[in-house]
Residue frames as qw, qx, qy, qz and C-alpha x, y, z in Angstrom:
[[0.146, 0.205, 0.824, -0.508, 3.31, -21.94, -17.09],
 [0.045, -0.413, -0.730, -0.543, -0.17, -22.42, -18.63],
 [0.105, 0.442, 0.513, -0.728, -2.93, -19.93, -17.97],
 [0.365, 0.670, 0.628, 0.154, -6.03, -18.84, -19.93],
 [0.232, 0.208, 0.184, 0.932, -5.98, -15.70, -22.01],
 [0.167, 0.355, 0.401, -0.828, -8.20, -12.75, -21.09],
 [0.425, -0.547, 0.232, -0.683, -11.01, -12.29, -20.43],
 [0.190, 0.034, -0.935, 0.297, -11.19, -14.47, -17.36],
 [0.618, -0.410, -0.254, -0.622, -14.62, -15.63, -16.19],
 [0.194, 0.156, -0.823, 0.511, -14.70, -16.55, -12.50],
 [0.617, -0.460, -0.384, -0.510, -17.55, -17.99, -10.43],
 [0.522, -0.132, -0.701, 0.468, -17.86, -18.21, -6.66],
 [0.355, -0.864, -0.358, -0.009, -18.26, -15.80, -3.75],
 [0.454, 0.349, -0.189, 0.798, -16.50, -12.70, -2.45],
 [0.361, -0.804, -0.373, 0.291, -16.37, -10.14, 0.35],
 [0.389, 0.524, 0.035, 0.757, -15.48, -6.50, -0.28],
 [0.371, -0.685, -0.383, 0.496, -14.72, -4.01, 2.49],
 [0.270, 0.752, 0.133, 0.586, -14.64, -0.23, 2.09],
 [0.564, -0.607, -0.246, 0.503, -12.51, 2.01, 4.31],
 [0.168, 0.979, -0.077, 0.081, -11.29, 5.62, 4.25],
 [0.839, -0.079, -0.003, 0.539, -7.51, 5.75, 3.76],
 [0.226, -0.840, 0.071, 0.488, -5.05, 8.58, 4.37],
 [0.659, 0.750, -0.010, 0.056, -3.89, 10.00, 1.03],
 [0.000, -0.848, 0.523, -0.082, -0.45, 10.87, 2.40],
 [0.611, -0.353, 0.706, -0.062, 0.09, 7.25, 3.47],
 [0.802, 0.315, 0.506, 0.027, -1.04, 5.61, 0.22],
 [0.381, 0.880, -0.157, -0.239, 0.60, 8.08, -2.19],
 [0.142, -0.633, 0.731, 0.212, 4.03, 6.29, -2.21],
 [0.532, 0.039, 0.846, 0.019, 2.30, 3.10, -3.38],
 [0.533, 0.695, 0.467, -0.121, 0.70, 4.72, -6.44],
 [0.556, 0.240, 0.328, 0.725, 2.23, 5.89, -9.75],
 [0.106, -0.416, -0.133, 0.894, 2.55, 9.66, -10.00],
 [0.106, -0.102, -0.585, -0.798, 0.52, 9.70, -13.24],
 [0.332, -0.527, -0.762, -0.176, -2.58, 8.71, -11.28],
 [0.185, -0.420, 0.191, -0.868, -4.56, 11.36, -9.42],
 [0.171, -0.225, -0.893, 0.350, -5.94, 10.13, -6.11],
 [0.313, -0.577, -0.441, -0.612, -9.64, 10.86, -5.67],
 [0.039, 0.077, -0.614, 0.785, -10.37, 12.60, -2.37],
 [0.298, -0.539, -0.756, -0.223, -13.72, 11.61, -0.84],
 [0.289, -0.943, -0.150, -0.074, -13.16, 14.31, 1.79],
 [0.116, 0.896, -0.396, 0.162, -10.09, 16.32, 2.84],
 [0.130, -0.617, 0.764, -0.136, -7.02, 14.10, 3.10],
 [0.591, -0.039, 0.779, -0.206, -8.91, 10.83, 2.59],
 [0.453, 0.236, -0.637, -0.578, -9.52, 8.45, -0.29],
 [0.860, -0.088, 0.235, -0.445, -11.48, 5.20, -0.43],
 [0.343, 0.417, -0.836, -0.096, -9.94, 1.73, -0.42],
 [0.812, -0.233, 0.306, -0.439, -10.39, -1.69, 1.10],
 [0.175, -0.310, 0.925, 0.133, -9.78, -5.41, 0.75],
 [0.792, 0.200, -0.216, -0.534, -11.46, -7.94, -1.53],
 [0.294, -0.285, 0.908, -0.087, -11.44, -11.61, -0.56],
 [0.767, 0.272, -0.134, -0.566, -12.87, -14.23, -2.87],
 [0.477, -0.172, 0.856, 0.101, -12.98, -17.89, -3.79],
 [0.584, 0.420, -0.343, -0.603, -13.53, -18.99, -7.38],
 [0.589, -0.123, 0.789, -0.122, -14.73, -22.55, -7.88],
 [0.482, 0.269, 0.793, 0.259, -16.46, -24.71, -10.48],
 [0.372, 0.826, 0.418, 0.071, -17.21, -22.91, -13.72],
 [0.120, -0.918, 0.212, 0.312, -14.17, -20.63, -13.41],
 [0.674, 0.655, -0.336, 0.052, -11.33, -20.55, -15.93],
 [0.435, 0.286, -0.715, 0.466, -9.07, -21.22, -12.93],
 [0.656, -0.644, -0.370, -0.133, -10.04, -22.27, -9.41],
 [0.507, 0.131, -0.419, 0.741, -8.37, -20.26, -6.64],
 [0.311, -0.832, -0.387, 0.248, -8.79, -17.90, -3.69],
 [0.417, 0.513, 0.066, 0.747, -7.74, -14.26, -3.90],
 [0.323, -0.753, -0.300, 0.488, -6.91, -11.27, -1.71],
 [0.381, 0.583, 0.200, 0.689, -6.81, -7.85, -3.39],
 [0.314, -0.599, -0.307, 0.670, -5.76, -4.70, -1.54],
 [0.266, 0.758, 0.345, 0.485, -7.18, -1.53, -3.07],
 [0.475, -0.233, -0.265, 0.806, -5.06, 1.39, -1.88],
 [0.077, 0.431, 0.095, -0.894, -7.09, 4.22, -3.42],
 [0.513, 0.702, 0.494, 0.006, -9.68, 5.35, -5.90],
 [0.326, -0.431, 0.336, 0.772, -7.79, 7.05, -8.73],
 [0.562, 0.757, 0.290, -0.165, -8.30, 8.78, -12.06],
 [0.399, -0.322, 0.482, 0.711, -6.30, 9.40, -15.22],
 [0.107, 0.138, -0.480, -0.860, -7.57, 11.62, -18.05],
 [0.619, -0.016, -0.103, -0.779, -11.22, 10.96, -17.31],
 [0.740, -0.028, -0.661, -0.124, -10.85, 7.24, -16.57],
 [0.484, -0.565, 0.397, -0.538, -11.67, 6.08, -13.05],
 [0.850, -0.006, -0.525, -0.039, -10.76, 2.95, -11.11],
 [0.724, -0.673, 0.151, -0.022, -9.10, 1.39, -8.10],
 [0.319, 0.695, -0.633, 0.121, -5.35, 1.08, -7.63],
 [0.966, -0.220, -0.131, -0.028, -4.37, -2.48, -6.68],
 [0.046, -0.830, 0.530, -0.171, -1.27, -2.24, -4.51],
 [0.204, -0.330, 0.912, -0.133, -1.09, -5.87, -3.31],
 [0.834, 0.111, -0.151, -0.520, -2.68, -9.08, -4.54],
 [0.211, -0.352, 0.904, -0.122, -2.35, -12.70, -3.39],
 [0.840, 0.112, -0.232, -0.478, -3.70, -16.00, -4.74],
 [0.632, -0.375, 0.672, -0.091, -3.18, -19.71, -4.08],
 [0.854, 0.374, 0.353, 0.078, -2.77, -20.89, -7.67],
 [0.446, -0.430, 0.389, 0.682, 0.58, -20.47, -9.49],
 [0.339, 0.414, 0.634, 0.557, -1.18, -20.28, -12.88],
 [0.060, -0.923, -0.378, -0.053, -3.15, -17.30, -11.59],
 [0.432, -0.712, 0.151, 0.533, 0.11, -15.68, -10.45],
 [0.448, -0.065, 0.563, 0.692, 1.61, -16.07, -13.92],
 [0.183, 0.635, 0.619, 0.425, -1.48, -14.86, -15.76],
 [0.206, -0.920, -0.290, 0.165, -2.01, -11.92, -13.44],
 [0.420, -0.628, 0.255, 0.604, 1.58, -10.75, -13.83],
 [0.373, -0.061, 0.633, 0.676, 1.94, -11.34, -17.57],
 [0.122, 0.625, 0.656, 0.405, -1.52, -10.21, -18.78],
 [0.195, -0.907, -0.323, -0.187, -2.46, -7.44, -16.33],
 [0.355, 0.540, -0.364, 0.671, 0.89, -6.53, -14.77],
 [0.625, -0.677, -0.012, -0.387, -0.51, -7.22, -11.32],
 [0.098, 0.588, -0.731, 0.332, 1.97, -7.99, -8.50],
 [0.896, -0.249, -0.152, -0.334, 0.42, -11.36, -7.66],
 [0.047, 0.478, -0.832, 0.278, 2.11, -13.51, -5.03],
 [0.627, -0.190, -0.746, -0.123, 1.30, -16.94, -3.65],
 [0.278, -0.341, 0.540, -0.718, -0.37, -17.21, -0.23],
 [0.212, -0.200, -0.956, 0.042, -2.41, -19.72, 1.77],
 [0.432, -0.284, -0.070, -0.853, -6.12, -19.15, 2.40],
 [0.127, -0.185, -0.935, 0.276, -8.24, -20.67, 5.16],
 [0.439, -0.312, -0.231, -0.810, -12.01, -20.22, 4.97],
 [0.123, -0.021, -0.891, 0.437, -13.39, -21.24, 8.38],
 [0.040, 0.471, 0.820, -0.323, -17.06, -22.10, 8.96],
 [0.136, 0.678, 0.526, 0.495, -18.32, -19.40, 6.62],
 [0.298, -0.928, -0.224, 0.002, -17.47, -16.70, 9.16],
 [0.362, -0.812, 0.334, 0.313, -13.69, -16.14, 8.99],
 [0.829, 0.503, -0.038, 0.240, -11.00, -16.09, 6.32],
 [0.508, -0.741, 0.304, 0.317, -7.28, -16.01, 7.07],
 [0.721, 0.666, -0.122, 0.150, -4.50, -15.34, 4.57],
 [0.611, -0.671, 0.345, 0.241, -0.87, -16.29, 5.29],
 [0.638, 0.639, -0.423, 0.072, 2.48, -16.55, 3.59],
 [0.546, 0.184, -0.712, 0.403, 4.25, -19.29, 5.49],
 [0.403, -0.417, -0.656, 0.484, 4.22, -18.28, 9.16],
 [0.052, -0.115, -0.081, 0.989, 3.36, -14.65, 8.41],
 [0.194, 0.659, 0.701, -0.189, -0.25, -13.53, 8.76],
 [0.187, 0.256, 0.348, 0.882, -1.19, -11.09, 6.00],
 [0.378, -0.168, 0.114, -0.903, -4.70, -10.42, 7.26],
 [0.044, -0.292, -0.952, 0.077, -7.82, -12.04, 8.64],
 [0.350, -0.172, -0.143, -0.910, -11.46, -11.07, 8.34],
 [0.109, 0.292, 0.889, -0.336, -14.33, -12.12, 10.59],
 [0.303, 0.001, -0.308, -0.902, -17.72, -11.64, 8.96],
 [0.586, 0.173, 0.571, -0.549, -21.39, -12.53, 9.21],
 [0.298, 0.179, 0.865, 0.363, -22.99, -14.97, 6.83],
 [0.252, -0.005, -0.316, -0.915, -25.37, -13.63, 4.23],
 [0.403, 0.273, 0.740, -0.464, -29.06, -14.12, 5.03],
 [0.548, 0.656, 0.517, 0.049, -30.48, -12.82, 1.76],
 [0.281, -0.377, 0.303, 0.829, -29.31, -10.69, -1.13],
 [0.524, 0.728, 0.183, -0.403, -30.44, -8.79, -4.16],
 [0.747, 0.218, 0.422, 0.464, -29.27, -9.85, -7.60],
 [0.063, 0.928, -0.052, -0.363, -27.21, -6.98, -8.98],
 [0.773, 0.407, 0.114, 0.473, -24.90, -6.20, -11.88],
 [0.270, -0.904, 0.101, 0.316, -21.91, -3.95, -11.22],
 [0.747, 0.526, -0.025, 0.407, -19.05, -2.66, -13.32],
 [0.402, -0.868, 0.179, 0.231, -15.70, -1.31, -12.16],
 [0.692, 0.631, -0.252, 0.243, -12.13, -0.81, -13.39],
 [0.734, -0.588, 0.114, 0.321, -8.66, -1.35, -11.99],
 [0.333, 0.878, -0.344, 0.029, -5.33, 0.27, -12.79],
 [0.867, -0.324, 0.251, 0.284, -1.96, -1.50, -12.95],
 [0.178, 0.830, -0.443, -0.288, 1.42, -1.18, -14.66],
 [0.937, 0.090, 0.274, 0.196, 3.33, -3.49, -16.97],
 [0.628, 0.168, 0.138, 0.747, 6.84, -2.27, -17.66],
 [0.113, -0.137, -0.042, 0.983, 6.46, 1.38, -18.65],
 [0.268, -0.379, -0.598, -0.654, 2.77, 0.97, -19.60],
 [0.290, 0.048, 0.553, -0.780, 0.02, 2.29, -17.37],
 [0.208, -0.191, -0.881, -0.379, -2.95, -0.06, -17.80],
 [0.508, -0.011, 0.366, -0.780, -6.66, -0.03, -17.05],
 [0.219, -0.063, -0.935, -0.273, -8.92, -3.07, -17.17],
 [0.576, -0.230, 0.009, -0.784, -12.69, -3.34, -16.69],
 [0.064, -0.041, -0.981, 0.177, -14.49, -5.99, -14.66],
 [0.562, -0.234, -0.247, -0.754, -18.16, -6.92, -14.57],
 [0.019, -0.036, 0.910, -0.412, -19.86, -8.66, -11.67],
 [0.624, -0.263, -0.357, -0.643, -23.29, -10.32, -11.47],
 [0.332, 0.015, -0.851, 0.406, -24.11, -11.61, -7.97],
 [0.494, -0.717, -0.467, -0.155, -26.48, -11.77, -5.01],
 [0.294, 0.400, -0.351, 0.794, -25.27, -8.82, -2.92],
 [0.540, -0.738, -0.392, -0.098, -25.93, -8.08, 0.74],
 [0.001, 0.746, -0.388, 0.540, -24.55, -5.83, 3.45],
 [0.841, -0.315, -0.411, 0.158, -22.85, -7.65, 6.34],
 [0.339, -0.899, 0.265, -0.087, -20.73, -6.71, 9.34],
 [0.881, 0.235, -0.251, 0.325, -17.04, -7.57, 9.54],
 [0.444, -0.852, 0.244, 0.130, -13.84, -7.07, 11.54],
 [0.751, 0.576, -0.230, 0.226, -10.47, -6.83, 9.78],
 [0.647, -0.674, 0.243, 0.261, -7.07, -7.61, 11.29],
 [0.669, 0.662, -0.193, 0.278, -3.88, -6.48, 9.51],
 [0.771, -0.486, -0.078, 0.405, -0.78, -7.21, 11.64],
 [0.111, -0.920, 0.190, 0.326, 1.97, -4.60, 11.94],
 [0.341, -0.448, 0.694, 0.448, 4.38, -6.79, 9.92],
 [0.648, 0.522, 0.554, 0.017, 1.95, -7.37, 7.04],
 [0.477, 0.104, 0.385, 0.783, 3.29, -6.11, 3.68],
 [0.003, 0.595, 0.400, 0.697, 0.40, -3.65, 3.41],
 [0.424, -0.631, -0.512, 0.399, 0.30, -2.50, 7.05],
 [0.291, -0.187, 0.023, 0.938, 1.80, 0.85, 5.97],
 [0.125, -0.410, -0.525, -0.735, -1.53, 1.69, 4.28],
 [0.121, 0.043, 0.595, -0.793, -3.15, 1.79, 7.74],
 [0.442, -0.257, -0.630, -0.585, -6.30, 0.04, 6.61],
 [0.277, -0.161, 0.598, -0.735, -8.70, 0.43, 9.52],
 [0.336, 0.269, 0.866, -0.253, -11.99, -1.23, 10.32],
 [0.109, 0.337, 0.701, 0.620, -14.51, -1.38, 7.48],
 [0.296, 0.146, 0.165, -0.930, -17.12, 1.30, 7.14],
 [0.787, 0.274, 0.013, -0.552, -19.06, -0.96, 4.81],
 [0.245, -0.262, 0.917, 0.173, -18.80, -4.65, 3.92],
 [0.735, 0.311, -0.117, -0.591, -20.57, -6.28, 0.98],
 [0.496, -0.159, 0.850, 0.075, -20.85, -10.01, 0.40],
 [0.571, 0.397, -0.388, -0.605, -21.40, -11.42, -3.10],
 [0.569, -0.067, 0.814, -0.096, -22.79, -14.93, -3.52],
 [0.672, 0.457, 0.573, 0.107, -23.46, -16.99, -6.65],
 [0.013, 0.826, -0.193, -0.530, -21.11, -14.53, -8.29],
 [0.770, 0.404, 0.317, 0.379, -20.08, -14.42, -11.94],
 [0.187, -0.849, 0.170, 0.464, -17.11, -12.12, -12.49],
 [0.772, 0.485, 0.209, 0.353, -15.55, -11.30, -15.85],
 [0.338, -0.757, 0.201, 0.522, -12.17, -9.53, -15.94],
 [0.681, 0.727, 0.090, 0.017, -11.32, -8.12, -19.36],
 [0.752, 0.165, 0.030, 0.638, -7.95, -7.68, -21.04],
 [0.287, -0.690, -0.130, 0.652, -6.11, -4.48, -20.13],
 [0.446, 0.810, 0.214, 0.314, -5.82, -1.33, -22.23],
 [0.550, -0.084, -0.101, 0.825, -2.75, 0.91, -22.26],
 [0.020, -0.928, -0.373, 0.003, -3.72, 4.42, -21.14],
 [0.009, -0.968, 0.250, 0.001, -0.28, 6.05, -20.83],
 [0.812, 0.274, -0.317, 0.407, 3.45, 5.53, -21.17],
 [0.551, -0.819, 0.010, 0.159, 5.54, 6.14, -18.09],
 [0.235, 0.863, -0.441, 0.071, 8.97, 7.72, -18.23],
 [0.107, 0.403, -0.885, 0.209, 10.22, 4.83, -16.07],
 [0.592, -0.240, -0.747, -0.185, 8.73, 1.52, -15.02],
 [0.519, -0.602, 0.188, -0.577, 6.81, 1.65, -11.73],
 [0.386, 0.153, -0.866, 0.278, 8.08, -0.54, -8.91],
 [0.654, -0.565, -0.369, -0.342, 5.41, -1.94, -6.59],
 [0.223, -0.661, 0.522, -0.492, 6.19, -1.32, -2.93]]
């Protein structure tokens, strides 16, 4: 299946939520080599990222990323991506084969600029109601994500340049959603990115695992 090689440059818009998550609940979803960063006793920071990449992108698709924790390994910091869904099979193939990400196909519905719903067939994965952005400040941000490919523990950097603003949102994750066990509650903070340019770099191997990690 054809897909572009890394880095991928993606243009569009995105919404990122931030929530405190219970370390005991997310630990089974994270390789033991990664240390979970505690933002206060028993809690780490995670959230969901919903985006649509359009014209100017190496591939056009929508995406849902579930970040189960902030983690560290030997001085390197990033987010652990426990679940990820897209609506383009080429993105599934590239995500799995380049970055080792557990991408799956799903259907996305962006309604009136105020709600996005993600489903797999008849199953609702999540929905997010949010306010539209009134104005934003142009910002550059850098971050990293961790993943595994076979027995390799990987890290990959991403750079974002976008108009950012704080908005309000309400997240619904049904009890039968694949990531309901993470108990992702209502967002503490929601950021919207418009006129976004995102570059995701090729991964770097940071460790060898004794056995391949199996995503939950």
